[in-house]
C-alpha positions as CSV (number, residue, x, y, z in Angstrom):
1,M,-22.4,-19.2,61.6
2,S,-19.4,-17.4,60.0
3,A,-19.6,-14.1,58.4
4,Y,-17.0,-15.3,55.9
5,S,-17.7,-17.0,52.6
6,S,-14.8,-19.1,51.3
7,D,-14.1,-19.4,47.6
8,Q,-15.4,-23.0,47.0
9,D,-13.6,-23.2,43.6
10,L,-10.2,-22.7,45.2
11,K,-8.6,-26.1,46.0
12,V,-4.9,-25.4,46.5
13,T,-2.5,-27.4,48.7
14,D,1.2,-27.2,49.4
15,A,3.6,-28.3,46.6
16,T,5.5,-30.4,49.1
17,G,2.5,-32.7,49.8
18,N,2.2,-32.0,53.5
19,G,-1.5,-31.1,53.3
20,V,-1.3,-27.4,53.9
21,E,-4.2,-25.5,52.3
22,V,-5.0,-22.0,51.2
23,D,-8.3,-20.4,51.9
24,V,-9.6,-17.1,50.4
25,A,-12.8,-15.8,51.9
26,T,-14.9,-12.6,51.8
27,N,-16.6,-11.1,54.9
28,L,-20.3,-10.9,53.9
29,L,-20.9,-8.1,56.5
30,D,-18.2,-5.6,55.6
31,G,-16.5,-6.9,52.4
32,T,-13.0,-7.5,53.9
33,V,-11.0,-10.3,52.3
34,R,-9.3,-13.0,54.4
35,L,-6.3,-15.0,53.1
36,S,-5.6,-18.0,55.3
37,V,-2.9,-20.6,55.2
38,L,-4.3,-23.6,57.1
39,W,-2.3,-25.9,59.3
40,T,1.0,-23.9,59.1
41,Q,2.5,-20.4,58.7
42,E,3.7,-20.8,55.1
43,I,2.9,-22.7,52.0
44,Y,4.9,-23.6,48.8
45,L,2.9,-23.3,45.6
46,H,3.5,-24.6,42.1
47,P,3.3,-21.6,39.6
48,D,-0.2,-22.7,38.4
49,D,-1.5,-22.9,41.9
50,A,-0.1,-19.5,42.8
51,E,-2.0,-18.1,39.8
52,R,-5.2,-19.7,41.0
53,V,-4.7,-18.1,44.4
54,A,-4.2,-14.7,42.8
55,Q,-7.3,-15.1,40.7
56,S,-9.3,-16.1,43.8
57,L,-8.0,-13.0,45.6
58,L,-9.1,-10.9,42.7
59,R,-12.6,-12.4,42.7
60,A,-12.8,-11.9,46.5
61,A,-11.7,-8.2,46.1
62,E,-14.4,-7.6,43.6
63,H,-17.0,-9.3,45.8
64,G,-15.8,-7.3,48.8
65,R,-16.1,-4.0,46.9
66,R,-19.7,-4.8,45.9
67,I,-20.5,-5.5,49.6
68,A,-18.8,-2.4,50.8
69,E,-20.5,-0.2,48.2
70,A,-23.9,-1.7,49.1
71,R,-23.3,-0.7,52.7
72,S,-22.2,2.9,51.9
73,P,-24.8,5.6,51.5
74,E,-25.2,7.1,48.1
75,P,-23.2,10.4,47.6
76,D,-26.5,12.4,47.2
77,Q,-27.8,11.0,50.5
78,R,-24.6,12.1,52.4
79,L,-25.0,15.6,51.1
80,S,-28.7,15.9,51.9
81,S,-28.2,14.5,55.4
82,S,-25.7,17.3,56.3
83,D,-28.1,20.1,55.3
């Protein structure tokens, strides 16, 4: 089982038609965001697809922030634990 959750709404492939795909995923344990280009080291995107990838990254960043914040102790708890 992977700790990463991919953006299921993102379906973007290479503009040249060679089958290369983009994957944006959020680590459900620590909130980090992974951007993967599958099957190669680079991808060529049509402008609309580039925008869709950017929007997916923004969604993943927000999701990652929520995960990271949930894992962090509240500020009051940090202060009281040092007393």
